[in-house]
Structures are given as C-alpha cells and as structure tokens.
N, C-alpha and C positions, 0 to 999 in steps of 0.2 A: 572581449569577454562580456557575456550577456550580464546585465545589471543584477539579476537574481544570483547568478553564480558568484559574482563579486560580493554580494551580501553574504552568501554562504560562506565564502572563503574568510571574509572579515569576522563573521560570528564564530567560526571554527578557530580561528586565531585567537579570539577573545576567550573562548572556553579553555583552549590549551594554555594560555597564559595564566588565567584564573586558577586553574588546577594544577599547574606546573607539570603538564604532561606534554608530550610531542604533538605536533600538528596531525600527524597520521593517526595517533590514538584517539585524538578528539574527533577527527573525521569518521573513524570507525564507530565511535559511539553515536555520533550524530546520525549517521546513515543506516546503522543496524536495524532499527525498527522498519525501515522501508525495504531493506534487503529481505527481512523476514516475511513481509507482506508479499513481496514479489515472489519469493520461493514458494509460500503456501498457496498463492493464487495459481502459480504455474502447475502445482500438483492437483489443483482442483479440477475434477472432470465433471462436466455437466452433461449428462446424457440428454438426448431429445425426449421430450414428452414426460418430464418429470412432473409429479403432482406438487401442489404447493406444500404439502407436508414433507415430501421427499426432499424439495429444494431447501426448506428452512432446516432440515436435519444436517445438511452440509454446512461447513464453517465458512460463512459468507460474510461475516462482520469482523472488523478490526476496530479496537477501541484504543486510542492514544490519549489517555487522561490529560486534560487541560489544553489538548491541541485540537483533536478532531475524532469523529467516528466515520469510518468508511463501511457503508451498508449496501449490499446488493439486494435489491427487491425482486420479488417474484415477478411483478409487472415488467420490470427491465429485462428479466430473463426470457419471458414470453415474447417480448418485442424483438429482442435478439434472435430468437428461434425463428420468428416470422421472417425476418430478413434473410436468415441462413437458408430457409427453404426457397426463397425467391432466386437464389444464386444458382 
C-alpha cells in the first residue's frame, strides 16, 4: 500500500473512532469534497478561443477553507489550448 494511502486509511479510522461512525461513513465524508470537484470539473466545458472575461465567468475555482484553493488561471487555459492545437 502506498504510504499516502496508508495515512489516509489511518486518518479515516481515527475520524470514525472519534465521531463514533463507521469507516465507510468517515471515508465518504473525507472524500466528498474531492468527488464534488471531480464531478464539477467534468461538467465544465471550455470551448476554444474563450476571452478572459468568458473564462472567468466559468466556475474554475474551488476553495477548501483551511486546506487549499484550487484555481485555474486564464494563462494556464491559453497554454493548454496552444498545446491542443499542436496535436
């Protein structure tokens, strides 16, 4: 087992024990924000040649208070589009 997976499992077990819930319930709680981000990013369609204003109107940011903020920049979008055109 990869060490980060082992740490995840240990932390989930700790949460389950602390709050007197099952391992599966704790696992769902821990992974639910990531599942939501994965789902929302999968629904996001980024057409070619979006203007900066159009790009930022899309939901491209996710904020996990006290953990992290996932942010997609217009610069990154333009670089991806350049690489896409080369293929």
